[in-house]
C-alpha positions in Angstrom: -28.4 1.8 -5.3 -25.9 2.2 -8.1 -22.1 2.2 -8.3 -19.6 3.4 -10.9 -15.8 3.0 -10.9 -13.7 6.1 -11.8 -10.7 3.9 -11.7 -9.2 0.7 -10.1 -11.9 -1.7 -11.3 -9.8 -3.9 -13.7 -6.4 -2.6 -12.7 -4.4 -2.5 -9.5 -4.3 1.2 -8.5 -5.8 4.6 -9.1 -8.9 3.7 -7.1 -12.1 5.6 -7.1 -15.7 4.4 -6.8 -18.9 6.4 -6.8 -22.1 5.1 -5.0 -25.5 6.6 -5.6 -28.3 6.0 -3.1 -31.5 7.9 -2.5 -30.3 11.1 -4.1 -26.9 11.1 -2.3 -23.5 10.4 -3.9 -20.6 8.9 -2.0 -17.0 8.4 -3.1 -14.9 5.5 -2.0 -11.1 6.1 -2.3 -9.5 8.6 -4.7 -6.0 7.7 -5.5 -3.2 7.8 -8.1 -0.8 5.2 -9.4 3.0 5.8 -9.3 3.5 4.7 -12.9 5.7 6.6 -15.3 4.0 8.9 -16.1 1.5 8.7 -13.1 -2.0 7.5 -13.8 -5.2 8.8 -12.4 -8.9 8.0 -12.0 -11.6 9.8 -14.0 -12.4 13.3 -12.6 -14.8 13.0 -9.7 -18.1 15.0 -9.6 -19.3 16.8 -6.4 -20.0 14.2 -3.7 -21.9 14.3 -0.4 -19.2 12.4 1.4 -16.0 10.5 0.8 -14.8 7.3 2.6 -11.1 6.4 2.6 -10.1 2.8 3.6 -6.4 3.4 4.0 -3.4 5.6 3.3 -1.6 4.1 0.3 -1.1 6.4 -2.6 -3.3 4.5 -5.0 -6.2 5.0 -2.6 -5.6 8.5 -1.1 -3.3 10.3 -3.6 -6.0 12.4 -5.2 -8.0 13.4 -2.2 -6.4 17.0 -2.2 -7.6 17.4 -5.8 -11.1 16.5 -4.7 -11.0 19.0 -1.7 -9.6 21.8 -3.8 -12.8 21.7 -5.8 -15.5 20.6 -3.5 -16.5 21.0 0.2 -16.2 17.2 0.9 -15.9 15.6 4.2 -13.8 12.4 4.3 -14.2 9.5 6.8 -11.1 7.6 7.8 -9.3 6.2 10.9 -6.9 8.5 12.7 -4.0 6.4 11.7 -5.0 6.6 8.0 -5.4 10.3 8.2 -2.0 10.9 9.7 -0.1 8.8 7.2 -2.1 10.0 4.2 -0.9 13.5 4.9 2.7 12.2 4.6 1.9 10.3 1.4 0.2 13.3 -0.2 3.1 15.6 0.7 5.5 13.1 -0.8 3.6 12.9 -4.0 4.3 16.5 -4.7 8.0 15.9 -4.0 8.0 13.0 -6.4 6.2 14.9 -9.2 8.8 17.7 -8.9 11.8 15.4 -8.8 10.6 13.4 -11.8 9.5 16.3 -13.9 5.7 15.6 -13.8 3.0 18.2 -13.4 1.7 18.6 -9.8 -2.0 17.5 -9.4 -2.4 19.8 -6.4 -0.5 22.2 -4.2 0.4 22.2 -0.5 -2.5 24.4 0.4 -4.9 21.7 -1.1 -3.4 19.2 1.2 -4.0 21.5 4.2 -7.6 21.8 3.0 -7.9 18.1 2.8 -6.5 17.5 6.3 -9.2 19.9 7.7 -11.9 17.9 5.8 -11.1 14.5 7.4 -13.6 13.1 10.0 -11.7 10.6 12.3 -13.5 7.4 13.1 -12.4 4.2 14.9 -13.2 0.6 14.2 -16.7 -0.1 15.5 -17.9 3.4 15.1 -21.2 4.0 13.3 -22.3 7.1 11.5 -25.1 8.0 9.1 -24.5 9.2 5.6 -26.2 9.0 2.2 -29.2 7.0 3.5 -26.9 4.4 5.1 -25.8 3.5 8.6 -22.1 2.9 8.2 -19.8 0.9 10.4 -16.0 0.6 10.2 -14.3 -2.8 10.5 -10.6 -3.7 10.4 -9.3 -4.7 6.9 -5.9 -6.0 8.1 -3.5 -4.8 5.3 -1.8 -2.0 7.2 -2.5 -0.3 10.6 -5.8 1.7 10.4 -7.0 0.1 7.2 -10.8 -0.1 7.3 -13.7 -1.9 5.6 -17.0 0.0 5.4 -20.3 -1.8 6.1 -23.2 0.2 4.7 -26.6 -0.8 6.2 -29.7 0.4 4.4 -32.4 -1.4 2.3 -29.5 -3.9 1.7 -26.2 -4.4 3.5 -23.1 -3.7 1.4 -19.5 -4.3 2.4 -16.7 -2.3 0.7 -13.4 -3.9 1.6 -10.6 -1.7 0.1 -7.3 -3.5 0.3 -7.5 -6.4 2.8 -5.6 -9.3 4.3 -7.2 -12.1 6.4 -3.9 -13.4 7.7 -2.6 -12.2 11.1 0.8 -10.6 10.2 3.2 -9.4 12.8 2.0 -5.9 12.3 -1.8 -6.2 12.3 -4.6 -8.7 12.8 -6.3 -9.9 9.7 -9.8 -9.0 8.5 -12.9 -11.0 9.4 -16.0 -11.6 7.1 -19.0 -9.4 7.6 -22.4 -10.8 6.6 -23.8 -8.8 3.7 -26.0 -8.8 0.6 -23.5 -7.0 -1.6 -19.7 -7.5 -1.3 -17.5 -5.1 -3.2 -14.0 -6.7 -2.7 -10.5 -6.2 -3.9 -9.1 -9.1 -5.9 -5.5 -8.1 -6.3 -4.2 -11.7 -5.9 -7.0 -13.4 -7.7 -5.6 -16.5 -9.4 -2.4 -16.4 -7.3 -1.4 -18.0 -4.0 1.1 -16.8 -1.5 3.7 -19.3 -0.1 3.5 -20.3 3.5 4.1 -17.1 5.5 6.0 -18.5 8.4 8.2 -20.5 6.1 8.9 -17.4 4.0 9.8 -15.4 7.1 12.1 -18.1 8.3 13.8 -18.3 4.9 14.1 -14.5 4.9 15.8 -14.5 8.3 18.1 -17.4 7.3 19.2 -15.5 4.1 20.1 -12.5 6.2 22.2 -14.6 8.5 23.9 -16.3 5.5 24.8 -13.0 3.8 26.1 -11.3 6.9 27.9 -14.6 7.9 29.9 -14.5 4.6 30.9 -10.9 5.2 28.3 -9.2 3.1 25.7 -6.5 3.6 21.9 -6.8 3.2 19.9 -4.1 1.5 16.1 -4.5 2.0 14.2 -2.1 -0.3 10.8 -1.5 1.4 7.6 0.4 0.9 7.5 2.9 3.7 3.9 2.2 4.8 3.4 -1.3 6.2 6.3 -3.3 4.6 9.1 -1.4 6.4 7.4 -2.1 9.8 6.7 -5.8 9.0 10.3 -6.4 8.0 11.6 -4.7 11.2 9.3 -6.9 13.2 10.6 -10.0 11.5 14.3 -9.0 12.0 13.9 -7.5 15.5 15.5 -10.4 17.4 18.7 -10.5 15.3 21.9 -9.3 17.0 23.2 -7.3 14.1 24.0 -3.7 13.2 20.7 -2.8 11.6 19.5 0.5 10.2 16.3 2.0 8.8 16.3 4.9 6.4 13.7 6.9 4.4 10.0 7.7 4.9 9.5 4.6 6.9 11.1 6.2 9.9 8.4 8.8 10.0 5.6 6.2 9.5 7.1 4.3 12.5 6.6 7.4 14.7 3.1 8.0 13.4 2.0 4.4 14.0 3.2 4.7 17.7 0.9 7.8 18.0 -2.0 5.3 17.3 -1.0 2.1 19.0 -4.6 0.8 19.1 -4.1 -0.1 15.4 -1.0 -2.2 15.9 -1.2 -6.0 16.8 1.4 -5.6 19.5 2.6 -2.2 20.5 5.3 -3.6 22.8 6.9 -5.7 20.1 6.7 -2.8 17.6 8.6 -0.6 20.1 11.2 -3.3 20.5 11.6 -3.5 16.7 12.0 0.2 16.4 14.5 0.3 19.2 16.5 -2.5 17.6 17.1 -0.4 14.5 19.3 2.6 14.2 17.6 5.5 12.4 19.5 7.4 9.7 18.9 11.1 10.5 22.0 12.8 9.1 24.5 12.4 6.3 27.0 11.1 8.8 24.3 8.6 10.0 24.0 7.4 6.4 27.8 6.9 6.3 27.5 4.7 9.4 24.6 2.8 8.0 26.7 1.9 4.9 29.1 0.1 7.3 26.3 -1.8 9.1 25.0 -5.3 8.4 21.3 -4.6 7.4 19.7 -1.5 5.8 15.9 -1.4 5.5 15.1 1.6 3.3 12.7 3.1 0.9 11.8 2.7 -2.0 10.2 -0.6 -2.4 10.4 -0.8 -6.1 13.8 0.9 -6.3 12.7 3.8 -8.4 14.0 6.4 -6.0 14.7 7.1 -2.3 17.7 6.4 -0.2 18.0 2.8 -1.6 19.6 4.2 -4.7 22.6 5.4 -2.7 23.0 2.2 -0.8 23.1 0.2 -4.0 26.5 1.7 -4.8 27.9 0.0 -1.7 26.8 -3.5 -2.6 26.3 -3.6 -6.4 29.8 -5.1 -7.2 30.0 -7.2 -4.1 29.0 -10.9 -4.6 29.0 -11.4 -0.8 26.2 -8.9 -0.4 22.5 -9.1 -1.3 19.5 -7.1 -2.2 16.4 -8.8 -0.7 13.1 -7.6 -2.3 10.0 -8.1 -0.2 7.3 -6.6 -2.4 5.7 -7.0 -5.8 7.7 -5.3 -8.5 5.5 -3.9 -11.3 6.4 -3.9 -14.9 8.6 -0.9 -15.7 10.0 -0.5 -12.2 13.7 -0.8 -11.4 12.9 -3.7 -9.1 11.3 -5.6 -12.1 14.3 -4.7 -14.3 16.7 -6.0 -11.6 14.8 -9.3 -11.4 14.6 -9.8 -15.1 17.9 -8.3 -16.4 20.2 -7.9 -13.4 20.4 -4.1 -13.8 18.6 -0.8 -12.9 18.3 2.7 -14.1 20.2 5.0 -11.8 18.9 8.6 -11.7 21.2 11.3 -10.4 19.6 12.8 -7.3 18.0 16.2 -7.8 17.6 15.9 -11.6 14.1 15.7 -13.2 13.8 12.2 -14.6 11.3 11.5 -17.3 13.7 8.6 -18.0 15.7 10.3 -20.7 19.2 8.8 -21.3 21.0 12.0 -20.3 19.5 11.7 -16.8 19.2 7.9 -16.1 22.1 5.6 -16.6 22.2 1.8 -16.4 23.8 0.2 -13.4 24.8 -3.5 -13.4 24.1 -5.3 -10.2 26.5 -8.1 -9.4 25.5 -8.9 -5.8 22.9 -11.5 -5.0 19.3 -10.7 -5.6 16.3 -12.6 -4.1 12.6 -11.9 -3.7 10.4 -12.9 -0.8 6.6 -12.7 -0.7 5.5 -10.7 2.3 2.3 -9.4 0.7 -0.3 -7.5 2.7 -3.1 -8.7 0.5 -5.2 -11.8 0.7 -4.4 -14.5 -1.9 -6.8 -16.4 -4.1 -7.8 -19.0 -1.5 -8.1 -16.4 1.3 -10.4 -14.3 -0.9 -12.6 -17.3 -1.6 -12.9 -18.1 2.1 -13.7 -14.4 2.9 -16.5 -14.3 0.2 -18.0 -17.5 1.7 -17.8 -16.1 5.1 -19.6 -12.9 4.1 -22.2 -15.1 2.2 -23.5 -12.3 -0.1 -25.8 -12.5 -3.1 -23.7 -10.3 -5.3 -19.9 -10.1 -5.4 -18.2 -7.1 -7.2 -14.5 -7.8 -7.9 -12.3 -4.8 -8.2 -8.6 -3.6 -7.9 -7.3 -6.5 -10.0 -6.0 -7.4 -13.4 -6.4 -11.1 -12.6 -9.9 -11.1 -11.2 -11.4 -13.5 -13.9 -9.7 -16.4 -12.2 -11.4 -15.6 -8.9 -14.7 -15.0 -10.7 -14.5 -18.4 -12.2 -14.3 -20.1 -8.8 -17.2 -18.0 -7.5 -19.7 -18.0 -10.3 -21.5 -21.2 -9.4 -22.3 -19.9 -5.9 -22.8 -16.1 -6.3 -23.7 -13.5 -8.8 -20.3 -12.1 -9.8 -19.9 -8.7 -11.3 -16.7 -7.5 -13.0 -17.2 -3.7 -13.5 -15.3 -1.6 -16.0 -14.4 2.1 -15.7 -17.4 4.4 -16.1 -19.8 1.5 -16.2 -22.9 2.1 -14.0 -24.0 -1.0 -12.1 -27.2 -1.4 -10.1 -27.0 -3.5 -6.9 
Protein backbone atom coordinates (compact mmCIF):
# COMPACT_ATOMS: atom_id res chain seq x y z
CA UNK A 1 0.00 0.00 0.00
CA UNK A 2 1.26 3.45 -0.94
CA UNK A 3 0.06 6.99 -0.30
CA UNK A 4 0.77 10.33 -1.98
CA UNK A 5 -0.42 13.77 -0.92
CA UNK A 6 -1.72 16.10 -3.61
CA UNK A 7 -2.00 18.84 -0.99
CA UNK A 8 -2.43 19.46 2.71
CA UNK A 9 0.61 17.52 3.89
CA UNK A 10 2.76 20.30 5.34
CA UNK A 11 0.15 23.08 5.23
CA UNK A 12 -3.28 23.52 6.77
CA UNK A 13 -5.77 23.35 3.90
CA UNK A 14 -6.18 22.24 0.26
CA UNK A 15 -6.32 18.59 1.33
CA UNK A 16 -6.01 15.66 -1.01
CA UNK A 17 -4.39 12.24 -0.52
CA UNK A 18 -4.15 9.31 -2.90
CA UNK A 19 -3.92 5.73 -1.66
CA UNK A 20 -2.82 2.87 -3.91
CA UNK A 21 -3.71 -0.69 -2.90
CA UNK A 22 -3.83 -3.89 -4.97
CA UNK A 23 -4.32 -2.03 -8.23
CA UNK A 24 -7.00 0.31 -6.89
CA UNK A 25 -6.67 4.06 -6.32
CA UNK A 26 -8.57 5.88 -3.57
CA UNK A 27 -8.74 9.63 -2.97
CA UNK A 28 -9.20 11.03 0.54
CA UNK A 29 -10.54 14.61 0.56
CA UNK A 30 -10.21 17.10 -2.29
CA UNK A 31 -10.43 20.70 -1.15
CA UNK A 32 -9.26 24.24 -1.71
CA UNK A 33 -7.96 26.94 0.61
CA UNK A 34 -9.68 30.32 0.79
CA UNK A 35 -6.44 32.26 0.48
CA UNK A 36 -6.06 35.28 -1.76
CA UNK A 37 -5.79 34.04 -4.44
CA UNK A 38 -7.31 30.61 -3.60
CA UNK A 39 -4.89 27.69 -3.49
CA UNK A 40 -5.54 24.16 -4.72
CA UNK A 41 -4.11 20.64 -4.50
CA UNK A 42 -2.36 19.02 -7.43
CA UNK A 43 -4.72 17.74 -10.16
CA UNK A 44 -6.13 14.35 -9.24
CA UNK A 45 -5.90 11.38 -11.60
CA UNK A 46 -8.87 9.05 -12.20
CA UNK A 47 -9.67 7.22 -8.96
CA UNK A 48 -11.81 4.21 -8.15
CA UNK A 49 -13.47 5.83 -5.14
CA UNK A 50 -13.24 9.00 -3.06
CA UNK A 51 -13.73 9.31 0.70
CA UNK A 52 -14.69 12.64 2.27
CA UNK A 53 -14.34 13.09 6.03
CA UNK A 54 -16.27 16.35 6.40
CA UNK A 55 -17.71 19.43 4.73
CA UNK A 56 -15.19 22.23 5.26
CA UNK A 57 -14.00 23.95 2.08
CA UNK A 58 -10.39 22.85 2.44
CA UNK A 59 -11.56 19.22 2.34
CA UNK A 60 -14.56 19.20 -0.02
CA UNK A 61 -14.11 22.31 -2.18
CA UNK A 62 -12.68 20.59 -5.28
CA UNK A 63 -14.98 17.56 -5.34
CA UNK A 64 -17.05 19.06 -8.22
CA UNK A 65 -13.83 19.48 -10.26
CA UNK A 66 -13.18 15.77 -9.73
CA UNK A 67 -16.70 14.74 -10.69
CA UNK A 68 -16.67 16.92 -13.80
CA UNK A 69 -13.80 14.81 -15.15
CA UNK A 70 -14.26 11.32 -13.75
CA UNK A 71 -17.12 9.00 -12.85
CA UNK A 72 -16.17 8.87 -9.16
CA UNK A 73 -18.33 7.77 -6.23
CA UNK A 74 -17.74 9.61 -2.95
CA UNK A 75 -18.37 8.13 0.51
CA UNK A 76 -19.49 10.54 3.24
CA UNK A 77 -22.09 10.91 5.98
CA UNK A 78 -25.49 12.45 5.08
CA UNK A 79 -24.74 15.52 7.19
CA UNK A 80 -21.43 16.06 5.38
CA UNK A 81 -23.11 15.63 2.00
CA UNK A 82 -25.83 18.18 2.73
CA UNK A 83 -23.52 20.89 4.05
CA UNK A 84 -20.87 20.22 1.36
CA UNK A 85 -23.38 21.20 -1.30
CA UNK A 86 -23.85 24.54 0.44
CA UNK A 87 -20.09 25.07 0.71
CA UNK A 88 -19.49 24.21 -2.94
CA UNK A 89 -22.21 26.59 -4.10
CA UNK A 90 -20.79 29.34 -1.93
CA UNK A 91 -17.31 28.84 -3.39
CA UNK A 92 -18.66 29.87 -6.80
CA UNK A 93 -20.26 32.99 -5.31
CA UNK A 94 -17.02 33.91 -3.55
CA UNK A 95 -14.95 33.40 -6.72
CA UNK A 96 -17.32 35.65 -8.65
CA UNK A 97 -17.41 38.35 -5.96
CA UNK A 98 -13.62 38.44 -5.57
CA UNK A 99 -12.84 38.29 -9.27
CA UNK A 100 -11.20 34.83 -9.33
CA UNK A 101 -11.75 32.16 -11.96
CA UNK A 102 -14.34 29.55 -11.13
CA UNK A 103 -12.92 26.05 -10.72
CA UNK A 104 -16.24 24.47 -11.72
CA UNK A 105 -19.80 25.30 -12.68
CA UNK A 106 -23.19 24.70 -10.98
CA UNK A 107 -23.81 21.66 -13.17
CA UNK A 108 -20.60 20.12 -11.80
CA UNK A 109 -21.95 20.51 -8.27
CA UNK A 110 -25.15 18.75 -9.35
CA UNK A 111 -23.06 15.93 -10.81
CA UNK A 112 -21.10 15.71 -7.55
CA UNK A 113 -24.27 15.50 -5.46
CA UNK A 114 -25.49 12.54 -7.52
CA UNK A 115 -22.11 10.83 -6.98
CA UNK A 116 -22.24 10.80 -3.17
CA UNK A 117 -22.85 7.53 -1.33
CA UNK A 118 -24.33 8.27 2.14
CA UNK A 119 -22.91 6.22 5.01
CA UNK A 120 -23.39 6.46 8.79
CA UNK A 121 -20.96 5.96 11.67
CA UNK A 122 -20.46 2.22 12.13
CA UNK A 123 -21.31 1.39 8.52
CA UNK A 124 -18.87 -0.94 6.74
CA UNK A 125 -18.28 -1.14 2.99
CA UNK A 126 -15.75 -2.81 0.70
CA UNK A 127 -13.61 -0.77 -1.67
CA UNK A 128 -10.09 -0.93 -3.09
CA UNK A 129 -9.21 -4.17 -1.34
CA UNK A 130 -10.26 -2.81 2.05
CA UNK A 131 -13.11 -3.28 4.47
CA UNK A 132 -13.83 0.33 5.46
CA UNK A 133 -15.64 1.47 8.61
CA UNK A 134 -16.67 5.01 9.56
CA UNK A 135 -16.04 6.43 13.05
CA UNK A 136 -16.90 9.82 14.50
CA UNK A 137 -14.07 12.38 14.28
CA UNK A 138 -15.67 14.98 16.56
CA UNK A 139 -14.76 18.33 14.90
CA UNK A 140 -18.19 19.13 13.36
CA UNK A 141 -21.45 17.16 13.05
CA UNK A 142 -21.02 14.29 10.61
CA UNK A 143 -17.20 14.45 10.48
CA UNK A 144 -15.85 10.92 10.02
CA UNK A 145 -12.62 8.98 10.35
CA UNK A 146 -12.08 6.06 7.97
CA UNK A 147 -10.72 2.76 9.26
CA UNK A 148 -9.39 0.61 6.41
CA UNK A 149 -8.92 -3.06 7.22
CA UNK A 150 -6.86 -5.20 4.83
CA UNK A 151 -3.42 -6.80 5.14
CA UNK A 152 -2.88 -3.98 7.65
CA UNK A 153 -5.29 -1.67 9.44
CA UNK A 154 -5.00 2.02 8.58
CA UNK A 155 -6.90 4.93 10.15
CA UNK A 156 -7.33 8.22 8.26
CA UNK A 157 -8.59 10.85 10.69
CA UNK A 158 -9.34 13.94 8.63
CA UNK A 159 -9.82 16.90 11.00
CA UNK A 160 -10.61 15.69 14.50
CA UNK A 161 -11.22 16.74 18.08
CA UNK A 162 -11.18 14.41 21.08
CA UNK A 163 -12.90 16.89 23.43
CA UNK A 164 -16.65 16.71 23.97
CA UNK A 165 -17.83 20.13 22.82
CA UNK A 166 -21.38 21.38 23.23
CA UNK A 167 -22.07 20.52 19.60
CA UNK A 168 -20.54 17.04 19.16
CA UNK A 169 -18.88 14.26 21.14
CA UNK A 170 -15.13 13.87 20.66
CA UNK A 171 -13.33 11.17 18.68
CA UNK A 172 -12.05 7.96 20.25
CA UNK A 173 -8.82 6.13 19.31
CA UNK A 174 -9.03 3.15 16.95
CA UNK A 175 -6.38 0.43 17.14
CA UNK A 176 -4.41 0.38 13.89
CA UNK A 177 -1.07 -0.40 12.25
CA UNK A 178 -0.88 2.88 10.34
CA UNK A 179 -2.29 6.18 11.60
CA UNK A 180 -2.66 9.04 9.10
CA UNK A 181 -3.55 11.93 11.39
CA UNK A 182 -4.07 15.68 11.16
CA UNK A 183 -1.65 17.69 13.28
CA UNK A 184 -3.05 21.20 12.88
CA UNK A 185 -2.25 22.15 16.48
CA UNK A 186 1.01 20.25 16.81
CA UNK A 187 3.20 22.20 19.22
CA UNK A 188 0.28 24.27 20.54
CA UNK A 189 -2.08 23.86 23.49
CA UNK A 190 -5.64 25.10 23.90
CA UNK A 191 -6.56 26.91 27.12
CA UNK A 192 -9.03 25.19 29.43
CA UNK A 193 -12.24 24.96 27.39
CA UNK A 194 -14.76 25.48 30.19
CA UNK A 195 -12.78 28.44 31.51
CA UNK A 196 -12.66 29.95 28.01
CA UNK A 197 -16.42 29.54 27.58
CA UNK A 198 -17.00 31.17 30.98
CA UNK A 199 -14.74 34.10 30.06
CA UNK A 200 -16.54 34.47 26.74
CA UNK A 201 -19.96 34.64 28.43
CA UNK A 202 -18.67 37.08 31.04
CA UNK A 203 -17.25 39.35 28.33
CA UNK A 204 -20.61 39.38 26.54
CA UNK A 205 -22.33 40.33 29.81
CA UNK A 206 -19.74 43.05 30.45
CA UNK A 207 -20.10 44.63 27.00
CA UNK A 208 -23.90 44.59 27.01
CA UNK A 209 -23.92 45.84 30.60
CA UNK A 210 -21.96 48.95 29.67
CA UNK A 211 -24.36 49.72 26.83
CA UNK A 212 -22.41 48.20 23.94
CA UNK A 213 -23.13 45.65 21.25
CA UNK A 214 -21.29 42.37 20.68
CA UNK A 215 -20.35 41.24 17.18
CA UNK A 216 -19.18 37.62 16.98
CA UNK A 217 -17.69 36.81 13.55
CA UNK A 218 -18.07 33.05 13.07
CA UNK A 219 -17.39 30.30 10.58
CA UNK A 220 -20.77 29.12 9.31
CA UNK A 221 -20.06 25.42 9.81
CA UNK A 222 -19.51 24.35 13.40
CA UNK A 223 -18.43 27.58 15.09
CA UNK A 224 -21.72 29.45 14.63
CA UNK A 225 -23.58 26.55 16.22
CA UNK A 226 -21.07 26.16 19.07
CA UNK A 227 -21.29 29.86 19.95
CA UNK A 228 -25.09 29.75 19.89
CA UNK A 229 -25.02 26.82 22.31
CA UNK A 230 -22.65 28.68 24.64
CA UNK A 231 -24.89 31.77 24.68
CA UNK A 232 -28.30 30.08 24.61
CA UNK A 233 -29.14 30.73 28.29
CA UNK A 234 -28.48 34.46 28.14
CA UNK A 235 -31.58 36.67 28.34
CA UNK A 236 -30.48 39.08 25.64
CA UNK A 237 -31.65 40.26 22.22
CA UNK A 238 -29.51 37.92 20.10
CA UNK A 239 -29.38 37.49 16.33
CA UNK A 240 -27.77 35.12 13.84
CA UNK A 241 -26.98 36.11 10.26
CA UNK A 242 -25.25 34.59 7.25
CA UNK A 243 -24.79 31.05 5.99
CA UNK A 244 -24.82 29.68 9.54
CA UNK A 245 -28.64 29.98 9.53
CA UNK A 246 -28.88 27.47 6.68
CA UNK A 247 -26.34 25.17 8.31
CA UNK A 248 -28.48 25.21 11.47
CA UNK A 249 -31.45 23.92 9.50
CA UNK A 250 -29.39 21.25 7.76
CA UNK A 251 -27.99 19.98 11.05
CA UNK A 252 -31.52 19.56 12.40
CA UNK A 253 -32.29 17.39 9.37
CA UNK A 254 -29.63 14.97 10.70
CA UNK A 255 -29.95 15.19 14.50
CA UNK A 256 -28.16 11.89 15.02
CA UNK A 257 -24.88 13.75 14.45
CA UNK A 258 -25.53 16.31 17.19
CA UNK A 259 -24.52 15.78 20.81
CA UNK A 260 -27.89 17.04 22.07
CA UNK A 261 -30.70 17.80 19.62
CA UNK A 262 -32.92 19.31 22.31
CA UNK A 263 -30.29 21.83 23.42
CA UNK A 264 -29.47 22.72 19.84
CA UNK A 265 -33.15 23.45 19.14
CA UNK A 266 -33.25 25.61 22.27
CA UNK A 267 -30.21 27.53 21.07
CA UNK A 268 -31.71 28.05 17.64
CA UNK A 269 -34.99 29.25 19.12
CA UNK A 270 -33.16 31.64 21.43
CA UNK A 271 -31.66 33.54 18.46
CA UNK A 272 -33.57 35.67 15.99
CA UNK A 273 -32.71 34.90 12.36
CA UNK A 274 -31.97 37.73 9.95
CA UNK A 275 -34.00 36.94 6.83
CA UNK A 276 -34.73 40.36 5.30
CA UNK A 277 -33.13 43.81 5.07
CA UNK A 278 -35.55 45.02 7.75
CA UNK A 279 -34.48 42.09 9.91
CA UNK A 280 -30.88 43.22 9.55
CA UNK A 281 -31.92 46.69 10.67
CA UNK A 282 -33.49 45.18 13.80
CA UNK A 283 -30.38 43.06 14.41
CA UNK A 284 -28.24 46.20 14.41
CA UNK A 285 -30.27 47.38 17.41
CA UNK A 286 -29.85 44.09 19.28
CA UNK A 287 -27.33 43.06 21.95
CA UNK A 288 -25.45 40.20 20.23
CA UNK A 289 -24.98 39.39 16.53
CA UNK A 290 -23.40 36.06 15.55
CA UNK A 291 -22.59 36.25 11.86
CA UNK A 292 -20.36 35.07 9.04
CA UNK A 293 -17.55 35.39 8.11
CA UNK A 294 -15.19 34.01 10.68
CA UNK A 295 -12.06 35.80 9.43
CA UNK A 296 -13.94 38.97 8.50
CA UNK A 297 -13.02 38.80 4.83
CA UNK A 298 -16.62 39.05 3.68
CA UNK A 299 -20.20 38.24 4.55
CA UNK A 300 -22.73 40.14 6.68
CA UNK A 301 -20.15 40.90 9.38
CA UNK A 302 -18.76 43.66 7.19
CA UNK A 303 -22.00 45.63 7.45
CA UNK A 304 -22.35 45.16 11.20
CA UNK A 305 -18.85 46.51 11.73
CA UNK A 306 -20.09 49.93 10.69
CA UNK A 307 -22.36 49.94 13.75
CA UNK A 308 -19.63 49.26 16.32
CA UNK A 309 -16.34 50.37 14.79
CA UNK A 310 -16.30 53.80 16.50
CA UNK A 311 -18.04 52.74 19.72
CA UNK A 312 -15.63 52.00 22.60
CA UNK A 313 -18.51 50.42 24.56
CA UNK A 314 -18.99 47.72 21.91
CA UNK A 315 -16.80 44.72 21.11
CA UNK A 316 -15.80 42.33 18.36
CA UNK A 317 -15.21 38.88 19.85
CA UNK A 318 -13.24 36.58 17.56
CA UNK A 319 -13.70 32.86 18.18
CA UNK A 320 -11.54 31.26 15.49
CA UNK A 321 -7.98 31.18 14.23
CA UNK A 322 -7.14 34.16 12.02
CA UNK A 323 -4.74 33.26 9.22
CA UNK A 324 -2.08 35.64 7.96
CA UNK A 325 -3.49 37.96 5.33
CA UNK A 326 -7.04 37.83 6.66
CA UNK A 327 -8.97 40.83 7.92
CA UNK A 328 -9.20 39.18 11.31
CA UNK A 329 -5.42 38.92 11.57
CA UNK A 330 -5.05 42.54 10.46
CA UNK A 331 -7.57 43.58 13.10
CA UNK A 332 -5.66 41.80 15.86
CA UNK A 333 -2.27 43.09 14.73
CA UNK A 334 -3.07 46.60 13.50
CA UNK A 335 -6.53 47.54 14.76
CA UNK A 336 -7.94 47.96 11.25
CA UNK A 337 -9.45 45.98 8.37
CA UNK A 338 -9.86 46.33 4.63
CA UNK A 339 -13.48 47.08 3.81
CA UNK A 340 -14.66 45.93 0.38
CA UNK A 341 -17.71 47.57 -1.12
CA UNK A 342 -20.38 44.86 -1.61
CA UNK A 343 -20.85 43.59 -5.15
CA UNK A 344 -17.45 44.75 -6.43
CA UNK A 345 -14.78 42.26 -7.54
CA UNK A 346 -11.99 42.52 -5.01
CA UNK A 347 -8.51 41.28 -5.91
CA UNK A 348 -7.57 43.69 -3.10
CA UNK A 349 -6.80 46.71 -5.28
CA UNK A 350 -6.87 50.10 -3.53
CA UNK A 351 -9.78 51.38 -5.63
CA UNK A 352 -12.00 48.60 -4.28
CA UNK A 353 -10.84 47.94 -0.69
CA UNK A 354 -10.43 50.79 1.77
CA UNK A 355 -8.95 50.75 5.26
CA UNK A 356 -11.38 50.94 8.16
CA UNK A 357 -10.05 51.80 11.63
CA UNK A 358 -11.71 49.80 14.42
CA UNK A 359 -11.96 51.66 17.72
CA UNK A 360 -14.22 49.28 19.65
CA UNK A 361 -12.82 46.55 21.90
CA UNK A 362 -11.41 43.46 20.17
CA UNK A 363 -10.76 40.16 21.94
CA UNK A 364 -10.04 36.63 20.77
CA UNK A 365 -11.23 33.38 22.36
CA UNK A 366 -9.95 29.90 21.53
CA UNK A 367 -12.98 27.73 20.69
CA UNK A 368 -11.07 25.46 18.32
CA UNK A 369 -12.64 22.30 16.91
CA UNK A 370 -9.21 20.62 16.51
CA UNK A 371 -7.31 18.51 19.04
CA UNK A 372 -4.29 20.27 20.54
CA UNK A 373 -0.76 18.91 20.97
CA UNK A 374 -1.40 16.88 24.13
CA UNK A 375 -4.74 15.57 22.86
CA UNK A 376 -3.08 14.42 19.65
CA UNK A 377 -0.36 12.64 21.65
CA UNK A 378 -2.98 10.84 23.71
CA UNK A 379 -4.90 9.87 20.58
CA UNK A 380 -1.80 8.36 18.95
CA UNK A 381 -1.02 6.36 22.06
CA UNK A 382 -4.60 5.13 22.22
CA UNK A 383 -4.42 3.96 18.60
CA UNK A 384 -0.98 2.37 19.27
CA UNK A 385 0.13 2.19 15.61
CA UNK A 386 3.51 1.20 14.22
CA UNK A 387 3.64 4.13 11.79
CA UNK A 388 2.26 7.65 12.24
CA UNK A 389 1.82 9.92 9.22
CA UNK A 390 1.36 13.57 10.27
CA UNK A 391 -0.47 15.84 7.83
CA UNK A 392 -2.55 19.04 7.59
CA UNK A 393 -0.09 21.06 9.64
CA UNK A 394 2.72 23.59 9.36
CA UNK A 395 3.86 22.84 12.94
CA UNK A 396 3.89 19.03 12.83
CA UNK A 397 7.62 18.77 13.59
CA UNK A 398 6.91 19.61 17.23
CA UNK A 399 4.50 16.68 17.47
CA UNK A 400 6.88 14.39 15.61
CA UNK A 401 9.61 15.14 18.13
CA UNK A 402 7.43 13.93 21.01
CA UNK A 403 6.46 10.76 19.13
CA UNK A 404 9.69 9.65 17.45
CA UNK A 405 10.97 7.59 20.39
CA UNK A 406 7.81 5.45 20.41
CA UNK A 407 6.71 5.25 16.77
CA UNK A 408 7.95 5.48 13.23
CA UNK A 409 6.88 9.02 12.33
CA UNK A 410 6.52 10.08 8.69
CA UNK A 411 6.27 13.69 7.52
CA UNK A 412 5.21 13.52 3.87
CA UNK A 413 5.64 16.28 1.29
CA UNK A 414 3.42 17.04 -1.68
CA UNK A 415 3.81 14.48 -4.50
CA UNK A 416 6.09 12.28 -2.39
CA UNK A 417 5.10 8.61 -2.68
CA UNK A 418 5.32 6.72 0.63
CA UNK A 419 4.96 2.99 1.23
CA UNK A 420 3.14 1.85 4.37
